[in-house]
C-alpha atoms as one frame of an Amber mdcrd trajectory, in Angstrom:
protein
 -69.116  49.049 -12.411 -70.500  47.178 -15.696 -72.828  48.338 -18.312 -75.233
  46.718 -20.312 -74.060  44.962 -23.636 -77.316  46.245 -25.575 -78.464  49.374
 -24.745 -75.379  50.791 -22.282 -77.012  51.891 -19.522 -74.943  51.385 -15.783
 -75.898  48.444 -14.165 -75.610  47.632 -10.770 -72.349  45.660  -9.591 -74.720
  42.139  -8.654 -77.404  42.867 -11.474 -78.253  39.930 -13.558 -80.652  42.016
 -16.379 -80.266  45.615 -17.502 -83.198  47.442 -16.027 -84.133  49.265 -19.319
 -84.102  46.516 -21.776 -83.855  43.570 -20.284 -80.888  42.504 -21.629 -79.028
  39.710 -19.346 -75.847  41.020 -17.917 -72.690  38.546 -19.036 -69.348  38.846
 -16.974 -66.223  38.289 -18.607 -63.785  37.684 -16.240 -60.268  39.178 -16.353
 -57.546  36.952 -17.422 -54.592  36.310 -14.559 -51.515  38.384 -15.210 -48.467
  36.857 -17.042 -45.383  36.208 -15.182 -42.119  37.341 -17.209 -40.412  34.798
 -18.184 -37.079  36.042 -17.020 -38.486  36.205 -13.705 -39.231  32.238 -13.325
 -36.773  30.472 -10.545 -36.515  27.841 -13.056 -35.623  29.760 -15.772 -32.884
  31.324 -13.749 -31.400  28.808 -12.328 -30.822  27.043 -15.442 -29.410  29.691
 -16.886 -27.153  30.001 -14.082 -26.136  26.676 -14.340 -24.986  26.813 -17.849
 -22.911  30.161 -16.826 -21.217  27.642 -14.162 -20.451  25.031 -16.496 -19.566
  27.373 -19.200 -16.710  29.743 -16.805 -15.491  26.093 -15.409 -14.771  24.933
 -18.958 -12.941  27.567 -19.805 -11.359  27.852 -16.337  -9.845  23.806 -16.617
  -9.074  24.712 -20.469  -6.097  27.618 -18.948  -5.117  25.705 -16.022  -4.831
  22.518 -17.736  -3.448  23.845 -21.187  -0.374  22.481 -22.247   1.468  25.922
 -22.043   4.947  25.581 -21.204   7.468  22.775 -21.515   8.545  20.564 -18.942
  12.761  19.462 -18.652  13.433  18.080 -15.099  17.086  16.663 -14.751  18.863
  15.644 -11.582  21.698  13.552 -10.974  22.882  12.108  -7.527  25.833   9.753
  -6.795  28.064   8.067  -3.697  31.503   7.391  -3.809  32.438   5.355  -0.849
  35.602   3.146  -0.777  35.882  -0.168   1.121  32.522  -0.989   0.489  31.492
  -4.475  -0.361  27.946  -4.702  -0.197  25.081  -2.495  -1.632  21.753  -2.415
   0.064  19.457  -0.072  -2.643  15.816   1.261  -2.092  14.022   3.007  -4.630
  10.055   3.840  -4.730   9.050   5.804  -7.564   4.857   6.663  -8.192   6.175
   7.402 -11.981   8.812   6.293 -13.755  10.715   4.045 -16.107  13.382   2.654
 -14.016  16.483   1.096 -15.688  19.321  -0.536 -13.326  22.258  -1.196 -14.771
  25.509  -3.379 -13.376  28.219  -1.431 -14.967  32.042  -0.493 -14.178  32.215
   2.846 -12.340  35.470   4.896 -12.308  35.265   6.737  -9.462  31.398   6.074
  -8.190  29.996   3.765  -6.032  26.402   4.592  -7.188  24.599   6.947 -10.184
  21.198   7.750 -10.375  19.883  10.245 -12.744  16.627  11.324 -13.658  14.897
  12.972 -15.982  11.738  13.811 -16.911   9.761  15.941 -19.704   6.248  16.463
 -20.686   4.250  20.160 -20.496   2.261  21.616 -18.090  -0.144  24.644 -17.350
  -0.085  27.909 -16.359  -0.366  26.782 -12.299   1.896  23.790 -12.784   5.019
  23.764 -10.756   8.025  24.222 -12.826   9.557  20.920 -11.532   6.789  18.195
 -11.625   8.628  15.657  -9.623  10.530  15.347  -6.619  13.651  12.848  -5.836
  14.896  12.144  -2.474  18.294  10.485  -1.826  20.330   9.573   1.255  23.003
   7.218   2.091  24.175   5.544   4.925  27.676   3.771   5.492  28.112   1.225
   8.272  31.357  -0.876   8.162  31.180  -1.842   4.426  27.910  -1.574   3.743
  26.463   0.901   1.898  22.260   1.582   1.743  20.767   3.704  -0.513  17.329
   5.195  -0.167  15.279   6.906  -2.915  11.949   8.387  -3.868  10.599   9.503
  -6.655   7.272  11.293  -6.715   4.664  13.760  -9.067   2.003  14.069  -6.673
   0.576  17.829  -6.291   3.589  18.689  -8.502   2.703  16.981 -11.440  -0.992
  17.490 -11.282  -1.033  20.020 -14.166   1.687  18.260 -16.106   0.507  16.540
 -19.289   2.463  13.806 -20.984   5.213  13.678 -18.226   7.394  10.816 -19.218
  10.000  10.170 -15.952  13.361   7.759 -16.747  15.266   6.883 -13.463  18.986
   5.396 -14.620  20.717   3.755 -12.096  23.991   2.676 -12.692  25.860   0.150
  -9.950  29.050  -0.965  -9.492  29.173  -4.701 -10.273  31.838  -5.638  -8.017
  29.743  -5.571  -5.409  27.289  -7.625  -3.362  23.952  -6.100  -4.357  20.376
  -6.089  -2.164  17.962  -4.379  -4.712  14.294  -3.570  -3.818  12.695  -1.044
  -6.598   9.008  -0.599  -6.833   7.029   1.464  -9.598   3.226   2.498  -9.541
   3.340   2.692 -13.118   5.629   2.034 -16.391   8.391  -0.544 -16.657  11.700
  -1.809 -14.521  14.473  -3.305 -16.171  17.578  -4.841 -14.694  20.469  -5.602
 -16.895  23.384  -7.435 -15.032  26.790  -9.190 -16.522  30.114  -9.604 -15.657
  31.342  -9.794 -12.257  27.754  -8.787 -10.715  26.879 -10.618  -7.810  23.262
 -10.674  -6.478  22.115 -11.328  -2.965  18.706 -10.530  -2.883  16.414  -8.953
  -6.000  13.008  -7.881  -5.731  11.310  -5.735  -8.473   7.986  -4.993  -8.487
   5.644  -2.837 -11.076   2.128  -2.626 -10.155   1.007  -1.340 -13.692   4.081
  -1.711 -16.198   6.053  -4.480 -17.336   9.471  -5.909 -15.428  12.271  -7.081
 -17.594  15.692  -8.575 -15.778  18.780  -9.997 -18.129  20.967 -12.014 -16.191
  24.153 -12.950 -18.333  27.267 -14.618 -17.782  29.454 -13.805 -15.080  26.792
 -12.982 -13.151  26.455 -14.704  -9.469  23.175 -15.720  -8.105  23.508 -16.523
  -3.952  19.777 -15.509  -2.455  16.212 -14.941  -3.878  14.604 -13.250  -6.644
  11.092 -11.879  -6.886   9.540 -10.351  -9.660   5.787  -9.266  -9.455   3.445
  -7.332 -11.469  -0.373  -6.640 -11.116  -0.876  -5.349 -14.552   1.946  -6.135
 -17.400   4.176  -8.602 -18.623   7.669 -10.029 -17.399  10.696 -11.325 -18.864
  13.397 -13.310 -17.080  16.435 -14.016 -19.390  19.049 -16.219 -17.806  21.958
 -17.047 -19.381  25.285 -18.927 -17.760  24.856 -17.335 -14.629  26.737 -18.703
 -11.270  23.943 -20.501  -8.998  25.656 -20.675  -5.365  23.367 -22.337  -2.938
  19.662 -23.105  -3.328  17.682 -20.168  -4.529  13.974 -19.340  -5.693  12.623
 -17.180  -8.751   9.616 -16.025  -7.710   7.582 -14.757 -11.178   3.840 -13.297
 -10.544   1.641 -11.388 -12.156  -2.133 -11.218 -12.372  -2.917  -9.893 -15.747
   0.100 -10.000 -18.155   2.074 -12.845 -19.631   5.381 -14.593 -17.978   8.010
 -15.068 -20.304  11.193 -16.774 -19.396  14.616 -17.665 -21.660  16.823 -19.744
 -19.602  20.353 -21.098 -21.270  22.174 -23.148 -18.476  25.275 -25.773 -19.372
  27.258 -24.737 -16.475  26.736 -26.422 -13.248  25.403 -25.399 -10.429  26.303
 -25.085  -6.486  22.512 -25.827  -5.577  18.958 -25.973  -6.981  17.142 -23.623
  -9.081  13.530 -23.613  -8.037  11.434 -21.554 -10.830   8.086 -20.648  -9.666
   5.779 -18.505 -12.359   2.338 -17.720 -11.598  -0.200 -15.728 -13.822  -4.098
 -15.070 -13.314  -5.060 -14.182 -16.505  -2.352 -14.394 -19.076   0.040 -17.143
 -20.917   3.303 -18.553 -19.485   6.400 -18.965 -22.163   9.570 -20.904 -21.299
  12.461 -21.740 -23.943  14.648 -23.715 -21.795  18.028 -24.885 -23.093  20.363
 -27.055 -20.954  23.413 -29.310 -21.151  25.727 -31.760 -19.600  25.303 -32.154
 -15.861  22.551 -30.018 -15.616  18.731 -31.541 -15.569  15.459 -30.146 -15.430
  11.724 -30.703 -14.226   8.939 -29.287 -15.488   5.650 -29.131 -13.959   2.743
 -27.175 -15.592  -1.070 -26.619 -14.579  -3.591 -24.553 -16.249  -7.511 -24.114
 -15.369  -8.920 -22.635 -18.423  -6.260 -23.013 -21.495  -3.682 -25.596 -23.237
  -0.164 -26.650 -22.524   1.538 -27.776 -25.726   5.155 -28.611 -25.637   8.226
 -28.624 -28.293  10.973 -30.693 -26.390  14.115 -32.173 -27.283  15.748 -34.726
 -25.213  12.794 -34.714 -22.757  10.335 -37.237 -21.300   6.466 -37.035 -19.895
   3.539 -36.065 -21.717   2.928 -32.079 -21.292   3.481 -32.416 -17.205   5.848
 -32.885 -15.432   8.540 -33.418 -18.214  11.710 -34.215 -17.421  15.243 -34.077
 -18.955  16.899 -37.316 -19.845  19.172 -36.946 -17.209  17.181 -35.992 -14.605
  17.829 -36.197 -11.630  21.471 -34.713 -12.594  24.074 -33.248 -10.766  22.651
 -29.612 -10.881  18.871 -29.295 -11.837  16.167 -26.443 -12.047  12.748 -26.955
 -11.409  10.009 -25.167 -12.345   6.245 -24.484 -11.997   4.358 -22.797 -14.272
   0.505 -21.904 -12.840  -1.928 -20.180 -14.517  -5.301 -19.785 -12.289  -7.593
 -18.744 -14.903  -7.476 -18.378 -18.020  -3.989 -18.616 -20.366  -2.005 -21.076
 -21.813   1.228 -22.478 -21.453   4.258 -23.101 -23.636   7.039 -25.305 -23.716
  10.094 -25.136 -25.534  12.501 -27.016 -24.102  15.745 -29.030 -25.161  18.374
 -31.099 -23.593  21.384 -31.557 -25.583  24.126 -33.622 -24.123  26.425 -33.799
 -27.810  25.673 -30.633 -29.151  27.251 -28.188 -26.423  30.178 -28.308 -24.515
  30.134 -28.544 -20.819  31.131 -25.437 -18.820  31.632 -26.032 -15.017  32.105
 -23.375 -12.103
């Protein structure tokens, strides 16, 4: 019940004036109760979210922290007598692959895989998986191998995988190698015969070194989506007409070709990049001739030639067409330059015949 603010007399609930002193009655509304801040749904939601993020960060740090070192080593080999041909197929998601044609006293092929790095508490002690199988039909050996990290390498950090493949060079080789990431290299000399060669690195560099004594009697294909490419051809034996295809999307193509040995066929080299430069160093002599065509959409063509005629494209050696010929097509689809360093020196280098 209200009271008069002047004389203190009790008043009726609906009184507008004090019936004793006539003072007007003024009602002071009561303030609404204040909700405690800790019971506000938005505040509670914000606190819960912060807690979740902090816990997730701590768990992630624990799971992925490089607590334990990784040391993986595995070797696979085949010793199969009376073999004349080797078909080798390798697919790796992450590995630096080195293929070496090397005399093996008691082995047809030897493949070693090693991995170093670190792993978290939930990481596998063997972060990669290597499969290796082989089959022999008559005088032909087929080896198929895969190198995968996948779930095994999910908690690994700074993982470095290296695969070395040693192949008996006395065999006729058909090589098909693919790597998702990292580099692929091939080195062959001595009595090595390559019938087919397909090397592809999705993200990584491709390097091929074919030296004196190597026989090539089939097509070669080198591919990379993001990475440079190197082809070094030094006095190889070419049997029949062969095609070298070098293709990269983003990366440079580098070719170093020395050929004074007469060829038993024509060598066709197709080099193509979307964004990147093409660099060619060519030295021929005697009865080996060459013709080079080049085209770039957004770039320049520079030449440093000796014993060649023509203006940028096409250019050809003074003896073209010769008994043996190398035909080279260079193409830059988008942005990139082409650099040609070509020499035909008939008097400085002795002619070498097969």
